[in-house]
Structures are given as structure tokens and as C-alpha cells.
C-alpha positions in Angstrom: 100.8 -47.1 82.3 102.3 -46.2 79.0 101.7 -43.1 76.9 102.3 -41.9 73.4 102.4 -38.2 73.7 101.6 -35.1 75.8 100.1 -32.5 73.5 100.3 -28.9 74.7 98.1 -26.0 73.5 95.4 -28.3 72.0 92.0 -26.9 71.0 90.5 -30.0 69.4 89.9 -32.3 72.4 87.7 -30.2 74.8 86.7 -26.7 75.6 89.4 -24.1 75.6 93.2 -24.5 75.3 94.2 -27.8 76.8 96.9 -30.3 77.5 96.2 -33.9 76.3 97.7 -37.0 77.6 97.5 -39.8 75.0 97.6 -43.1 76.8 98.4 -46.6 75.4 95.9 -49.4 75.5 92.5 -49.9 74.0 90.4 -53.0 73.5 87.5 -51.4 71.6 89.4 -51.4 68.2 86.9 -49.2 66.5 86.9 -49.6 62.7 88.8 -46.6 61.2 89.8 -45.3 64.6 91.7 -42.0 64.3 94.5 -43.4 66.6 95.0 -47.1 66.2 98.7 -46.8 67.1 97.6 -46.4 70.7 95.7 -49.7 70.9 98.7 -51.8 72.2 98.9 -51.5 76.0 102.6 -52.2 75.7 103.1 -49.5 73.1 104.4 -46.0 73.7 106.7 -45.3 76.6 106.3 -45.7 80.4 104.6 -42.7 82.1 107.4 -41.8 84.6 108.3 -38.9 86.9 109.7 -36.9 84.0 106.5 -37.3 82.0 104.4 -36.3 85.0 106.6 -33.2 85.5 106.2 -32.3 81.8 102.4 -32.8 82.1 102.0 -30.7 85.2 104.4 -28.0 83.9 102.2 -27.6 80.8 99.0 -27.8 82.7 100.1 -25.2 85.2 100.3 -22.4 82.6 97.6 -19.8 83.5 96.2 -19.8 79.9 95.5 -23.5 79.9 91.9 -24.3 80.7 92.4 -28.0 81.5 93.5 -31.5 80.7 92.0 -34.2 78.4 92.8 -37.9 78.9 92.6 -39.7 75.6 94.4 -42.5 73.7 93.9 -45.4 73.5 91.4 -45.6 76.3 92.2 -44.0 79.7 89.7 -46.4 81.2 91.4 -49.5 79.9 91.8 -51.6 83.1 95.6 -51.2 82.8 95.4 -47.4 82.8 92.7 -46.7 85.4 94.8 -46.6 88.6 97.4 -44.2 87.1 94.8 -42.0 85.3 92.7 -41.7 88.5 95.9 -40.9 90.5 96.6 -38.1 88.1 93.0 -36.8 88.2 93.2 -36.7 92.0 96.5 -34.9 92.0 95.2 -32.3 89.5 92.1 -31.8 91.7 94.3 -31.2 94.7 97.1 -29.1 93.1 95.3 -27.3 90.2 91.6 -27.2 91.2 90.8 -24.4 88.8 91.6 -26.7 85.8 88.8 -28.8 84.2 89.2 -32.5 83.3 87.9 -34.2 80.2 88.2 -37.9 79.5 87.6 -39.8 76.2 86.6 -43.5 76.5 85.0 -46.2 74.3 83.1 -47.4 77.3 79.5 -46.4 77.7 78.3 -44.2 80.6 76.2 -47.1 81.9 79.4 -49.2 82.1 81.5 -46.7 84.1 79.1 -44.5 86.1 79.5 -46.5 89.3 83.3 -46.1 89.3 83.8 -43.8 92.3 86.6 -41.8 90.8 84.5 -40.8 87.8 83.0 -38.0 90.0 86.3 -36.2 89.8 86.1 -35.8 86.0 84.2 -32.8 84.6 83.3 -34.1 81.1 83.3 -37.6 79.6 83.1 -38.2 75.9 81.9 -41.8 75.7 81.1 -44.6 73.4 82.9 -46.4 70.6 83.4 -44.6 67.2 81.0 -46.2 64.7 82.0 -45.3 61.1 78.5 -45.7 59.8 77.3 -43.0 62.2 80.1 -40.6 61.3 78.9 -37.0 61.6 81.3 -34.2 60.9 78.9 -31.6 62.4 79.3 -33.0 65.9 81.4 -31.2 68.4 84.1 -33.3 70.3 83.0 -36.7 69.0 83.1 -38.4 65.6 79.9 -40.5 65.5 76.3 -39.8 66.5 76.1 -42.7 69.0 78.8 -41.0 71.2 77.8 -38.6 74.0 79.6 -35.8 75.7 78.4 -35.9 79.3 78.7 -33.3 82.1 79.6 -35.7 84.9 78.6 -33.8 88.1 75.0 -32.9 87.1 74.5 -36.3 85.6 75.6 -38.0 88.8 73.4 -35.6 90.9 70.3 -36.0 88.8 70.6 -39.6 87.7 69.8 -38.5 84.2 72.4 -37.9 81.5 73.2 -34.2 81.1 74.9 -33.5 77.8 77.7 -31.0 77.6 76.7 -27.8 75.8 79.0 -27.1 72.9 
């Protein structure tokens, strides 16, 4: 997996103060995407041991609420194994931290991926410029949903995250 940046002390990509891992690779190519530089799966730099150490050092700070995986698309097939490995490691070593993930895939397309259950909140759906709504929290267009994963999986009904 390649990545473009690890943002520390972010308050724009999920609840509370967060660390954001911006991965490379996205096939959705939303018109007027906020981050088209991340579309190329070969872009950025390899996510290596040093990057992982930097990520976990930042995430380990007591004032950081959690991590957000964004990009690009963390659920691009090229990224999934590494993203889910990191999610599992975070759950094991820092269980108090919450995990958010942004994806252009719809819930209906990803809900059966076993590892999804380890994520707390998923912001899903492609950005659609015609549905741009600046009043929305955490997403850019009204077709996108911010889903609380555990209660959604338990009930079988989509439970939206309260903002």
C-alpha cells in the first residue's frame, strides 16, 4: 500500500482530535474530488515500518481520540489487506481509540466484508457535486452516509452516526 500523508491533530475527519492516514488509490474518480492526487494507486510513497511507527506514535498520544483512514479509498482492493491489518493492530494495542474510514463504496457493497466489524464509523458513498451540501457534518454531498458500524451490523438496519 502507498500513502500520501499522515495528518496529526486533525479535527475535520471524524469526532475529536484524530490522526488521518491518507492512502493512495481510488477508482471512483468523483467529479471535483477534494483529493484527486490520491487516485493513483502507485502514487505517494510505500507504507513501510517507519510510516507505521509514525502512525502509532501519533495515535498513542492520550489526547488523540482515534484514527481516520481516508485517501484515495482505503477500501480500494490494493489497500484492503494493509488497512485491515492496521485496524486489527489498533484494536489489539490501542483498544480505547475509535476508528473511522472514508470510502466511495456504498454500505451495501461492503457490509459483508468480515473486517468491517472492527471499524466504528464508515463515511460512505461517492461525492456527487450536484448534491453538495455544506451543512452536512463529515461528508460533502447528501447521498453520502456516516454509519455507526456495530449497531448497523447488529440490527441489520443502517444506523447513522449522530453529529
